[in-house]
ZADO-1210 file (C-alpha; in nm, 4 decimals, padded with zeros to 6 digits):
<atoms>
<atom x="03.1518" y="10.9265" z="-03.2132" code="MET" pos="1"/>
<atom x="03.4737" y="10.7384" z="-03.1294" code="VAL" pos="2"/>
<atom x="03.6459" y="11.0778" z="-03.1020" code="ASP" pos="3"/>
<atom x="03.4911" y="11.0955" z="-02.7538" code="ARG" pos="4"/>
<atom x="03.7170" y="10.8021" z="-02.6577" code="LEU" pos="5"/>
<atom x="04.0524" y="10.9635" z="-02.7465" code="LYS" pos="6"/>
<atom x="04.1523" y="10.9345" z="-02.3805" code="TRP" pos="7"/>
<atom x="04.2137" y="10.5619" z="-02.4470" code="LEU" pos="8"/>
<atom x="04.4817" y="10.6375" z="-02.7078" code="VAL" pos="9"/>
<atom x="04.8345" y="10.5274" z="-02.6325" code="GLY" pos="10"/>
<atom x="05.0306" y="10.2385" z="-02.4871" code="PRO" pos="11"/>
<atom x="04.9295" y="10.1131" z="-02.1411" code="TRP" pos="12"/>
<atom x="05.0940" y="09.8463" z="-01.9247" code="THR" pos="13"/>
<atom x="05.1126" y="09.6943" z="-01.5787" code="ASP" pos="14"/>
<atom x="05.4289" y="09.5009" z="-01.6645" code="GLY" pos="15"/>
<atom x="05.2422" y="09.1762" z="-01.7389" code="ALA" pos="16"/>
<atom x="04.9670" y="09.2950" z="-01.9742" code="VAL" pos="17"/>
<atom x="04.9911" y="09.5622" z="-02.2425" code="GLU" pos="18"/>
<atom x="04.7127" y="09.7375" z="-02.4276" code="GLU" pos="19"/>
<atom x="04.7598" y="09.9919" z="-02.7039" code="ARG" pos="20"/>
<atom x="04.4981" y="10.2066" z="-02.8745" code="TRP" pos="21"/>
<atom x="04.5606" y="10.4100" z="-03.1887" code="PHE" pos="22"/>
<atom x="04.3984" y="10.7472" z="-03.2571" code="ALA" pos="23"/>
<atom x="04.0601" y="10.7427" z="-03.4312" code="PRO" pos="24"/>
<atom x="04.0640" y="10.7425" z="-03.8115" code="VAL" pos="25"/>
<atom x="03.7486" y="10.7319" z="-04.0248" code="ALA" pos="26"/>
<atom x="03.5242" y="10.6509" z="-03.7280" code="GLY" pos="27"/>
<atom x="03.7346" y="10.3620" z="-03.6004" code="ARG" pos="28"/>
<atom x="03.9937" y="10.3036" z="-03.3274" code="MET" pos="29"/>
<atom x="04.2247" y="10.0043" z="-03.3548" code="ILE" pos="30"/>
<atom x="04.3783" y="09.8373" z="-03.0506" code="GLY" pos="31"/>
<atom x="04.5628" y="09.5299" z="-02.9332" code="VAL" pos="32"/>
<atom x="04.5937" y="09.3645" z="-02.5935" code="ASN" pos="33"/>
<atom x="04.8598" y="09.1089" z="-02.5060" code="ARG" pos="34"/>
<atom x="04.9664" y="08.9164" z="-02.1996" code="ASN" pos="35"/>
<atom x="05.3463" y="08.9072" z="-02.1816" code="LEU" pos="36"/>
<atom x="05.3429" y="08.6022" z="-01.9538" code="GLU" pos="37"/>
<atom x="05.0981" y="08.3715" z="-02.1346" code="THR" pos="38"/>
<atom x="05.1160" y="08.4971" z="-02.4935" code="GLY" pos="39"/>
<atom x="04.7395" y="08.5546" z="-02.5080" code="PHE" pos="40"/>
<atom x="04.6423" y="08.8431" z="-02.7363" code="PHE" pos="41"/>
<atom x="04.3330" y="09.0141" z="-02.8732" code="GLU" pos="42"/>
<atom x="04.2808" y="09.2358" z="-03.1732" code="PHE" pos="43"/>
<atom x="04.0446" y="09.5162" z="-03.0708" code="LEU" pos="44"/>
<atom x="03.8531" y="09.7917" z="-03.2407" code="ARG" pos="45"/>
<atom x="03.5900" y="10.0465" z="-03.1568" code="ILE" pos="46"/>
<atom x="03.3699" y="10.1581" z="-03.4445" code="GLU" pos="47"/>
<atom x="03.1181" y="10.4383" z="-03.4764" code="SER" pos="48"/>
<atom x="02.7726" y="10.3157" z="-03.5691" code="ARG" pos="49"/>
<atom x="02.4349" y="10.4903" z="-03.5844" code="LYS" pos="50"/>
<atom x="02.3505" y="10.3335" z="-03.2461" code="THR" pos="51"/>
<atom x="02.6801" y="10.4510" z="-03.0891" code="GLY" pos="52"/>
<atom x="03.0291" y="10.3080" z="-03.0394" code="PRO" pos="53"/>
<atom x="03.0720" y="09.9311" z="-03.0765" code="VAL" pos="54"/>
<atom x="03.3661" y="09.7432" z="-02.9203" code="TYR" pos="55"/>
<atom x="03.4793" y="09.4448" z="-03.1254" code="ILE" pos="56"/>
<atom x="03.7194" y="09.1869" z="-02.9804" code="ALA" pos="57"/>
<atom x="03.8926" y="08.9021" z="-03.1656" code="SER" pos="58"/>
<atom x="04.0708" y="08.6846" z="-02.9054" code="PRO" pos="59"/>
<atom x="04.3814" y="08.5184" z="-03.0491" code="MET" pos="60"/>
<atom x="04.2798" y="08.6650" z="-03.3861" code="GLY" pos="61"/>
<atom x="03.9681" y="08.4454" z="-03.3945" code="GLY" pos="62"/>
<atom x="03.5971" y="08.5131" z="-03.4248" code="VAL" pos="63"/>
<atom x="03.4986" y="08.8725" z="-03.3497" code="ALA" pos="64"/>
<atom x="03.2419" y="08.9516" z="-03.0794" code="THR" pos="65"/>
<atom x="03.0611" y="09.2869" z="-03.0629" code="GLU" pos="66"/>
<atom x="02.9688" y="09.4843" z="-02.7504" code="PHE" pos="67"/>
<atom x="02.7433" y="09.7917" z="-02.7692" code="MET" pos="68"/>
<atom x="02.8262" y="10.1049" z="-02.5686" code="ALA" pos="69"/>
<atom x="02.5833" y="10.1607" z="-02.2816" code="VAL" pos="70"/>
<atom x="02.7795" y="10.4462" z="-02.1174" code="VAL" pos="71"/>
<atom x="03.0121" y="10.6947" z="-02.2897" code="VAL" pos="72"/>
<atom x="03.1549" y="10.9684" z="-02.0669" code="GLU" pos="73"/>
<atom x="03.4625" y="11.1918" z="-02.0667" code="ALA" pos="74"/>
<atom x="03.6705" y="10.9322" z="-01.8753" code="ASP" pos="75"/>
<atom x="03.4525" y="10.6200" z="-01.8672" code="HIS" pos="76"/>
<atom x="03.3060" y="10.3819" z="-02.1235" code="VAL" pos="77"/>
<atom x="03.1022" y="10.0667" z="-02.0678" code="HIS" pos="78"/>
<atom x="03.0197" y="09.8135" z="-02.3402" code="PHE" pos="79"/>
<atom x="02.7734" y="09.5232" z="-02.3087" code="ARG" pos="80"/>
<atom x="02.6743" y="09.2063" z="-02.4903" code="ASN" pos="81"/>
<atom x="02.4329" y="09.0140" z="-02.2642" code="PRO" pos="82"/>
<atom x="02.4314" y="08.7181" z="-02.5057" code="ASP" pos="83"/>
<atom x="02.8057" y="08.6514" z="-02.4779" code="HIS" pos="84"/>
<atom x="02.9325" y="08.3909" z="-02.2293" code="ASP" pos="85"/>
<atom x="03.2344" y="08.5808" z="-02.0906" code="PHE" pos="86"/>
<atom x="03.2581" y="08.8647" z="-02.0679" code="PRO" pos="87"/>
<atom x="02.9168" y="09.0226" z="-02.0991" code="THR" pos="88"/>
<atom x="03.0525" y="09.3625" z="-01.9939" code="ASP" pos="89"/>
<atom x="03.3734" y="09.5542" z="-02.0713" code="ILE" pos="90"/>
<atom x="03.4526" y="09.8791" z="-01.8963" code="GLU" pos="91"/>
<atom x="03.7377" y="10.1308" z="-01.9124" code="TYR" pos="92"/>
<atom x="03.7895" y="10.4215" z="-01.6744" code="ARG" pos="93"/>
<atom x="04.0678" y="10.6819" z="-01.6670" code="LEU" pos="94"/>
<atom x="04.1514" y="10.8107" z="-01.3186" code="ALA" pos="95"/>
<atom x="04.4636" y="10.9621" z="-01.1652" code="ASP" pos="96"/>
<atom x="04.6714" y="10.8920" z="-01.4761" code="GLY" pos="97"/>
<atom x="04.5835" y="10.5219" z="-01.4766" code="GLU" pos="98"/>
<atom x="04.3596" y="10.3291" z="-01.7126" code="LEU" pos="99"/>
<atom x="04.1433" y="10.0762" z="-01.5336" code="GLY" pos="100"/>
<atom x="03.9759" y="09.7953" z="-01.7214" code="ALA" pos="101"/>
<atom x="03.7163" y="09.5474" z="-01.5977" code="ARG" pos="102"/>
<atom x="03.5501" y="09.2582" z="-01.7746" code="VAL" pos="103"/>
<atom x="03.2777" y="09.0517" z="-01.6149" code="TRP" pos="104"/>
<atom x="02.9822" y="08.8189" z="-01.6461" code="ALA" pos="105"/>
<atom x="02.7792" y="08.7549" z="-01.3325" code="GLY" pos="106"/>
<atom x="03.0182" y="08.6933" z="-01.0422" code="ALA" pos="107"/>
<atom x="03.3194" y="08.6248" z="-01.2676" code="ARG" pos="108"/>
<atom x="03.5383" y="08.9365" z="-01.2830" code="LEU" pos="109"/>
<atom x="03.8830" y="09.0312" z="-01.4128" code="ALA" pos="110"/>
<atom x="04.0443" y="09.3726" z="-01.3583" code="THR" pos="111"/>
<atom x="04.3580" y="09.5559" z="-01.4717" code="TRP" pos="112"/>
<atom x="04.5187" y="09.8860" z="-01.3757" code="ARG" pos="113"/>
<atom x="04.7627" y="10.0215" z="-01.6335" code="TRP" pos="114"/>
<atom x="04.9980" y="10.3193" z="-01.6477" code="ARG" pos="115"/>
<atom x="05.1136" y="10.4824" z="-01.9690" code="ARG" pos="116"/>
<atom x="05.4025" y="10.2896" z="-02.1193" code="ALA" pos="117"/>
<atom x="05.7034" y="10.4849" z="-02.2470" code="HIS" pos="118"/>
<atom x="05.8275" y="10.2813" z="-02.5416" code="HIS" pos="119"/>
</atoms>
């Protein structure tokens, strides 16, 4: 199931924030996100489950929070956990060679636009 998300694989950056996803192995993708200015980081993974892909984030290596996939398309994926404070929604979209990411809860929104990193 996570094989449908191979388009996320690779290093992405906007110069301030980096995100890297590794190719799926045994139904799981491993990723990491880090802010080069603040030092904030998250360990990430996407796992195949019977109900579909699940996005699991561990900010600063802490407690993991799960988000269920609600949309899985060829260049777009949307995960949701309505019981989480922020974010409740995580979305990735590949367009024109850029990876866009949005996280939100209600009116609170954060967005990123990354290009492939070459390092």
